[in-house]
C-alpha positions, 0 to 999 in steps of 0.5 A: 744135806750140806754142800759138803755132803752133796759134793761127796755124792757127786764123785762117790756114786760114779766111783761106787758104780765103777767098783761094782763093775770091776767086781763083776768083771773079777767075779767072772774072770775068777769064776771062769778060772776056777771052773777050768781048774776044777774041770782039769785038776779037781782043785782050785787055787786058794788065791783065785778063790780069795779073789772070787770071795773079794768080788762077792764080798764087794758086791753083796756086803761092802757096796750095798752097805756103803751105798744103800744103807746111808740113804735108806737106813741111815740109823744103821750107817755108823761112821766107824762101821763105814770106815771098817767096811771101807778099810777091810774091803781095801785090804782084801783087794790089796792082798788079793791082787798082790797074791794073784800077781805073785802066783802068775808066771811071767807074761812071756809064758802066760799063753793059756786062757786061764792064765790070761784071765788071771792077768786081767783079774790081777789088773782089775783087782789092782784098780779095785784096790786103788778105788777103795784106797781112795774112798777109804782115805776120804772116809778117814778124812770125813771121820776125823772131821766129824770127830773134830766137829763133834768135839767143837760142837760139844764144847761150844753148844753142849749138843753133839751132832749126828755123825755120818759119812 
């Protein structure tokens, strides 16, 4: 393992843990609101449902793939698949927190528990998006470096190195 990879692990693991914690918080907040909405109106907002989906996607698909697959199943961890999962997850969170923020009334009239829960979910989702934007940008950088080093190694040695993030 190169020192560059070790440096990557030094900051990415704590970020992944925070991403998981934020997703759990958002899962709880949106599930609470959906429960209240279903109790009173027999319907729930597609926007709130989408944020619930984003939390579940993050916890069950994105974070396990991004965190565990490179360590335990490295043959399934392709640089472009990692980039795709990062980017899609980042886009989900961006769309989710923007839509949720647009759905909410102004703070001066948001006094109910579900409304305040959605305010909190919006804040956590915006930070979740920011964390995924950072890890996605880093993955793009590693992908470009991997691509550049592959072309250099191919030209000089005729051997193409294994791409990994």
